[in-house]
Backbone as JSON, one array per atom type, in Angstrom:
{
  "sequence": "MKKYLLIVLLLISFLSFGQKVQILSGSTDFLKDQKSINVELLFNDVKFSEENKTETEYLEKRVKDFGKIGLQLGMKIRM",
  "N": [[-80.28, 68.2, 40.25], [-79.64, 70.16, 38.4], [-76.9, 69.92, 38.36], [-76.53, 67.42, 37.17], [-77.55, 67.89, 34.63], [-75.72, 69.8, 33.75], [-73.37, 68.25, 33.76], [-74.01, 66.35, 31.79], [-74.29, 68.02, 29.55], [-71.66, 69.0, 29.38], [-70.27, 66.6, 28.84], [-71.34, 65.95, 26.34], [-70.43, 68.14, 24.87], [-67.64, 67.75, 25.03], [-67.36, 65.33, 23.66], [-68.26, 66.01, 21.14], [-66.33, 67.7, 20.15], [-64.1, 66.22, 19.44], [-61.08, 64.87, 17.95], [-60.88, 65.2, 14.49], [-60.09, 63.45, 11.62], [-58.75, 63.98, 8.48], [-58.1, 62.41, 5.57], [-55.85, 63.0, 3.14], [-54.46, 61.76, 1.08], [-53.62, 58.44, 0.0], [-53.92, 55.38, 1.95], [-55.35, 53.88, 4.88], [-55.31, 51.22, 5.42], [-53.25, 49.56, 6.27], [-53.16, 49.93, 8.96], [-55.16, 48.53, 10.26], [-54.73, 46.07, 11.65], [-53.03, 46.82, 13.64], [-52.21, 47.46, 17.04], [-50.93, 49.41, 18.42], [-49.05, 52.36, 17.69], [-45.91, 53.7, 17.0], [-44.85, 56.92, 17.04], [-42.52, 59.19, 15.91], [-41.17, 62.35, 16.26], [-38.98, 64.31, 14.54], [-36.78, 66.94, 14.92], [-34.76, 68.25, 13.16], [-32.32, 70.57, 12.19], [-33.81, 72.87, 12.9], [-35.03, 76.18, 12.89], [-35.18, 79.14, 14.8], [-37.05, 82.03, 15.74], [-37.2, 85.24, 14.05], [-34.76, 85.71, 13.0], [-33.72, 83.35, 12.11], [-32.21, 81.56, 13.82], [-30.14, 79.01, 15.24], [-30.97, 76.4, 17.63], [-29.22, 76.51, 19.84], [-28.05, 79.09, 19.58], [-30.34, 80.67, 19.85], [-31.21, 80.02, 22.46], [-29.02, 80.91, 23.98], [-29.18, 83.66, 23.51], [-31.69, 84.22, 24.66], [-31.23, 83.58, 27.37], [-29.32, 85.46, 27.96], [-30.82, 87.81, 27.54], [-32.8, 87.51, 29.53], [-31.15, 87.61, 31.71], [-30.35, 90.29, 31.7], [-32.81, 91.53, 32.21], [-33.33, 90.41, 34.7], [-31.23, 91.53, 36.23], [-31.99, 94.17, 36.21], [-34.19, 94.0, 37.79], [-33.08, 93.26, 40.13], [-32.29, 90.61, 40.46], [-30.37, 87.57, 40.26], [-29.21, 85.47, 37.71], [-28.2, 82.23, 37.21], [-26.21, 80.02, 35.26]],
  "CA": [[-80.74, 68.05, 38.89], [-78.88, 71.08, 37.56], [-75.54, 69.37, 38.21], [-76.59, 66.33, 36.19], [-77.72, 68.52, 33.32], [-74.44, 70.41, 33.42], [-72.44, 67.17, 33.44], [-74.41, 65.79, 30.5], [-73.93, 69.0, 28.53], [-70.2, 68.99, 29.25], [-69.87, 65.37, 28.15], [-71.72, 66.08, 24.92], [-69.54, 69.1, 24.21], [-66.33, 67.12, 24.89], [-67.41, 64.3, 22.63], [-68.49, 66.59, 19.82], [-65.13, 68.4, 19.7], [-63.0, 65.28, 19.32], [-60.24, 65.07, 16.77], [-61.39, 64.71, 13.23], [-58.98, 63.19, 10.72], [-59.07, 64.06, 7.06], [-57.04, 61.75, 4.81], [-55.7, 63.69, 1.86], [-54.06, 60.8, 0.06], [-53.19, 57.15, 0.53], [-54.88, 54.5, 2.6], [-55.0, 53.49, 6.25], [-55.56, 49.78, 5.55], [-52.14, 48.91, 6.96], [-53.33, 50.15, 10.4], [-56.3, 47.81, 10.84], [-54.29, 45.02, 12.57], [-52.1, 47.39, 14.62], [-52.78, 47.86, 18.32], [-50.27, 50.65, 18.81], [-48.18, 52.93, 16.67], [-44.86, 54.54, 17.56], [-44.65, 58.09, 16.2], [-41.34, 59.94, 16.31], [-41.03, 63.65, 15.62], [-37.58, 64.72, 14.48], [-36.62, 68.37, 14.68], [-33.4, 68.49, 12.69], [-32.11, 71.85, 11.51], [-34.91, 73.78, 13.19], [-34.62, 77.57, 13.06], [-36.05, 79.87, 15.71], [-37.13, 83.48, 15.67], [-37.17, 85.82, 12.71], [-33.37, 85.74, 12.54], [-33.36, 81.98, 11.74], [-31.11, 81.13, 14.68], [-30.18, 77.62, 15.7], [-31.49, 76.28, 18.99], [-28.2, 76.97, 20.77], [-27.95, 80.55, 19.48], [-31.57, 81.24, 20.39], [-31.22, 79.86, 23.92], [-28.0, 81.81, 24.53], [-29.72, 85.03, 23.46], [-32.78, 84.34, 25.63], [-30.65, 83.59, 28.71], [-28.67, 86.77, 28.09], [-31.89, 88.8, 27.68], [-33.4, 87.36, 30.85], [-30.16, 88.07, 32.67], [-30.45, 91.75, 31.75], [-34.07, 91.86, 32.89], [-33.16, 90.03, 36.1], [-30.37, 92.5, 36.89], [-32.79, 95.39, 36.4], [-35.12, 93.73, 38.89], [-32.3, 92.9, 41.31], [-32.14, 89.16, 40.56], [-29.2, 86.99, 39.59], [-29.54, 84.24, 37.0], [-27.02, 81.4, 37.02], [-26.29, 78.96, 34.25]],
  "C": [[-79.94, 68.94, 37.94], [-77.46, 70.56, 37.32], [-75.51, 68.27, 37.16], [-76.73, 66.88, 34.78], [-76.42, 69.15, 32.84], [-73.42, 69.35, 33.02], [-72.75, 66.57, 32.08], [-74.03, 66.74, 29.37], [-72.42, 69.07, 28.31], [-69.71, 67.75, 28.52], [-70.18, 65.44, 26.66], [-70.78, 67.03, 24.21], [-68.14, 68.51, 24.04], [-66.32, 66.11, 23.76], [-67.57, 64.9, 21.23], [-67.27, 67.34, 19.29], [-63.91, 67.49, 19.66], [-62.21, 65.52, 18.05], [-60.88, 64.45, 15.54], [-60.21, 64.59, 12.27], [-59.46, 63.25, 9.29], [-57.88, 63.48, 6.29], [-56.99, 62.39, 3.43], [-55.28, 62.75, 0.74], [-53.63, 59.51, 0.74], [-54.31, 56.4, 1.21], [-54.41, 54.17, 4.0], [-55.23, 52.0, 6.48], [-54.47, 49.06, 6.33], [-52.28, 49.07, 8.48], [-54.38, 49.25, 11.04], [-55.89, 46.72, 11.82], [-53.36, 45.55, 13.66], [-52.82, 47.79, 15.89], [-52.16, 49.14, 18.83], [-49.33, 51.09, 17.7], [-47.17, 53.82, 17.37], [-44.61, 55.69, 16.59], [-43.48, 58.87, 16.75], [-41.3, 61.25, 15.54], [-39.57, 64.06, 15.68], [-37.52, 66.2, 14.13], [-35.16, 68.64, 14.34], [-33.36, 69.81, 11.95], [-33.28, 72.8, 11.68], [-34.34, 75.18, 13.4], [-35.65, 78.29, 13.91], [-35.98, 81.36, 15.42], [-37.08, 83.95, 14.22], [-35.77, 85.82, 12.12], [-32.87, 84.37, 12.08], [-32.15, 81.48, 12.5], [-31.27, 79.65, 14.99], [-30.69, 77.6, 17.13], [-30.5, 76.84, 20.0], [-28.08, 78.49, 20.76], [-29.17, 81.22, 20.11], [-31.58, 81.18, 21.91], [-30.19, 80.77, 24.58], [-28.51, 83.24, 24.58], [-30.8, 85.21, 24.51], [-32.25, 84.4, 27.06], [-30.0, 84.94, 28.96], [-29.73, 87.86, 28.3], [-32.54, 88.72, 29.06], [-32.45, 87.79, 31.94], [-30.21, 89.58, 32.82], [-31.7, 92.19, 32.49], [-33.95, 91.56, 34.38], [-32.3, 91.02, 36.86], [-31.12, 93.8, 37.14], [-33.75, 95.21, 37.57], [-34.39, 93.32, 40.17], [-32.14, 91.41, 41.53], [-30.86, 88.73, 39.86], [-29.63, 85.68, 38.95], [-28.24, 83.48, 36.76], [-27.28, 80.39, 35.92], [-25.48, 77.78, 34.67]]
}
């Protein structure tokens, strides 16, 4: 009985914390006949870290930093 009560409470909590959408402007009427929507996220000219580094610069620095940490711990990191 306790398991059923727990399951019911979990289901209620999952359903109550679903995504809520707030439309700030426009209309969603164009979506009513659509069965699926393809959403593409483009990350052009993204900057990382406080230094505003490009992805390549950021990854090079991180690999270099992890290499130093790995050497201190006696590990070798290959690229």
